[in-house]
N, C-alpha and C positions, 0 to 999 in steps of 0.2 A: 504494499500500500504506500502511496505517495501522499505527503502532506506538505503544505507551504506554511512556515511559521517564520514571521519577521523577515520575509523575503529570502528565506533559506529553504532549500528542498530537503525534506526528511524522508528517508526510505526505511522500511522495516527490514528485519534480518533475512527473511526469505527472498526479498527483492535483491538485497545485497549479495547473498549467495549466488543467485541467478546471474547477476551482473558480473560477478567474478568468474563464473564458469564461462559465460559468453565472451568475456574479455580474454580469457586464456585461449579459448578456441579460435578467436578471430585476430588476436594480437593487437587489439585496440580497446583501450579503456573506455573511450567515449562511446564506442559502438556497444560495449556491454551494458553501460548505464542506459543508453537510449533504448535498446531492445528490451531490457528488463522492465523499463517503465511502460513501454508499449504492451508488453504481456499483461501488466497490472491493469492498464486501461481496458484491454480486451476482456479480461476476467470480470471486471466491474460491469461491462456492457452485457456480457452473457448472463450475469446474475440478475440484472435489472430488466432484461427484455431480450428481444431478438437482435442479434448482431450480424452484420454482413461483413465478411473478411475475405482476403485472398492469402494464400500461402504457397510457398515455393516447395514443390515436391522433390524427392531425391533424384528424380530423373531430369530435373531442370524446368519442368513445365509448371505453370501457374494453375492453382485450383481455386475456384470461386466457391464459397460456402456461406450458408446461413445457419445460425445455431443459437441455442440458449441452454442455460443451466437452471433457469427459473422453473420450478416444478409446476406452478400454476399455468404457465404457457407451454410447457413441453407437450402435453397431450393435444392441445389445439394445433400447435405447430406440426406435429408428426402427422396429423390426419389431413392437412391441407393437400389439395391435388397438385 
């Protein structure tokens, strides 16, 4: 989770760990922080409603997806044509 307090960005321990892993894999500290924050934003959107997102598959192609983790929307979302 990301919070802004007195113009400073505060991240929790899981976001920090995720940023460290991404930084190590990409070799770029800024990329690790940015991607970890984007993951937090996506998780919040998935919890609060239906999110539209794209992701890069291992074979290099982009995949478009819609999803939610909100229980009250899940069954409605799954049954849409």
